N, C-alpha and C positions, 0 to 999 in steps of 0.2 A: 585247517578253513580259517582263513581270516575274517574277524568278525565285520559284518556289515550294518548298515543303518542307512535304510532306503528311502530316498527322498528328494527334492529337486537343487540340485546344486549347483549355485553360483547362475540362478536364471534370474534375471530384474522382469516381472511383466510388464515396464513399459517399453522394454526393449525387447527383450527375446522371450520368446514361450517355447516349453515345453512341454509336451504330449506324452512323454515317457517317464517311467518312474529312474531315476538315475542312482545306482548305488554309492555309496558316502564309505569307505574302508580305512579301520581303525584299525590299529595294531593289536588293541583288546579288546573285549565285550564290554558293549554299551550297558549301564546299567540304568541313566537318567537323560532326559533332553529335555533343552528349554527353547523354544520359539516363542518372539514379540520383537513388535516394533521391526525393524529390518534388521536382524538379526535372528542367530540363533547359538544355541550351545551343547555339548554333549558330558558328560561325565562319563568316566568308564570305572570298573572295577577294581582299579589299581586305585583312585583316589585322580585321576588325572584330566582337568578339563579342556575343552577346547574349545573355542567359540571363532564364528566367520560371518562374513556379511557386512553392515555399513558400521564404518570405524571414524563418521565425519568430524565426529565431534568428541573424539579418545571416547565414547559409551561404554568401548570392550576391554578396557582396560591396559590396551597395546596399545602402547610408544604411534603418536600420528605421524614421527616421521616416518615410520616404516611404512605405512600404505594407509590410505583410505576407505580401502574395501578388500577385506580378505575374501578371494572367491572359494578357499577353502576349508579345511578344519584346520584352525592355530593354536598348536600348546598353549595354555596362560601356567607358565611358571611360577608357582605361588612364592619362588625364593626371587622376586624380578631382577635382575639381570642390570646392572651399570657398566659402560665402559672400562677399561681397564685407565686407574688416572681420575675419575671422579670417585664424589664422595655419596656417600652413605652410610645415613645412622654417624657419622662422624670418622667414618674409617675410609682408607682409599683401597679400591678395590684393584685388585692387581690379575686378575679374573681374564684370562686372554680371549678373543673372540674367538672362540672355535665355531659358532654358528652361525658366519659369515658365509651369506649366499644360502643361506637355508629357509629363506624364507617365502610363504606360499608351498612350501612341498608337505602334503599331509603327514602327521605324527613326528613331526624333525623341526616343527617350527620351535621357533624359543625365544620366548620376549623378551625384546630391548637386545635383539642379536646387533649384528655390525652393522646395520643402517639406523639403528638407534638412538637418537640425539634426547638422552636426556637431561633435565638441568641438574646442575651442583647441586649436591644436598636434597634431591627429592625423593631417591632413590627407596624404595619402600621393601621391606621384608612381611608377607603375609603369610599368616597358618594354612593347614592345606585348605581348601574351599573346598564345602558341601551343600553347595546349596546358592543355586543364583537367580535374579532378578531380570527380566529385560524389558526396555522400553522401546521406542524409537531414539531415544535424547540422551538414556542413562541408565546405566546396569548397577546394581545390588548385587554383592559377595558376601555370602556369610559364610565365615569360615569355623574351623572345629571346634575352637575355646568359645566359639558366642558372639564373636564380635560381628560388626558390619561393616564391610567396604562401598565408598560409590564412585562411581566415574563416570564420566562424559557432561553434557550441559549443564548450568547451574543454574537457568533463567526459573524462577519460582520459587529456590530455596530448595529444589525437590534431592537435592546431592546431600541434604541434613548436614550440611558441614560450618551453618553459620552463616555463610555465605552467598549473594548471586552470581558468582566467579562461577568460571568451567574449571574442571579436574580434568583436563587433555590428553595429559601423560600419562600418568597411575593411577590404582586408587587410591583414597587416601580415610583414615579409620573416622566412623561416625564416633563421635564420645557421649558419654550421658546416654548411653543404656545398658541395660542389664543384663546378662545374657540370651543371645537371642535365637528360638529355634525355626524360625522359618520368616522370610523375607518376602514382598510383593511389591511392586509398582505398575504404575502405568507413565502414561507421557509425561504429564505434570505433578503429579504425588507421589507418595511412597508410603510404604507401612511394612513394618516388622512389629513379632509379637515372640514375649517371653514366654513361659508357662502360665505368669497369671495377668498380665497386664498386653495390651495393645496399642502399639507409638503409631502417628502418624508425622506428616510433615508433607511442607511445599504446599503447592496452590486450594486453597480455601474453597472455592467457590460451586456453588450449591450444598454448601452444608458438608461434602467430602470426606474432609479431614474428620469429623465427629466432635470437631469442639467447639460447637459453637460459636464459630465465628462469623458467619456470614451475615451480613449487612439488609435485612430487605427494607429500608430505607432507603439509603442509596446505593445500593447493592456495591459494596465497594466490599472485594472480598480480598481478605488479609494474606498474602503470604509467610508460610512460617517456615524460618529459614532452619530449624533441629529439632529432633524428635521432641513431641508432647504426648504425653499418657492421653486417651481416649477418654473423654468425661463418660 
């Protein structure tokens, strides 16, 4: 029997309403599911991550050259592929585009397939992803070695990369964190915790970062561009 996840697949409430449950088929048993903003994700018992939904900001970590919306679960390959001849970590890739034409086929999609256009030198190789936090505009990826990667819109510094720039093609590693055990995010701020400490970054409005940064006189809320330990 093929493992199935019951939900509403590919239905935008603004344009199309579903009054019945839709079964989403996966090749292996799903052990964890994620939902946030305009997207969803699932992790199976073999450690494979699938993502679907809005990718307008590149927030799914799926190359924006492929699609703005993924209507079906799309495999997130930890070893993010690059096209032959492109540079990855200083080396030229020789891998063939075997996955040409596989986009939007559940259980077979490979990130960085034949339709992707990744900038030279921007390819990254992620360890196995064990946890995901989704917002409408960005995503945090926690990997097995305790590292955190982010992708999507950089507004307010919520990516934690030390800049307001978007990261719209591939997830990038957040530096300055100890080994992390859990990640969380909302539309304009993010959080991560190790076994002993909590870190936050992004928009500090209303004191939500827990860092005492709200200016109650001028109502100016600082944007924290990189992880800071909560007071």
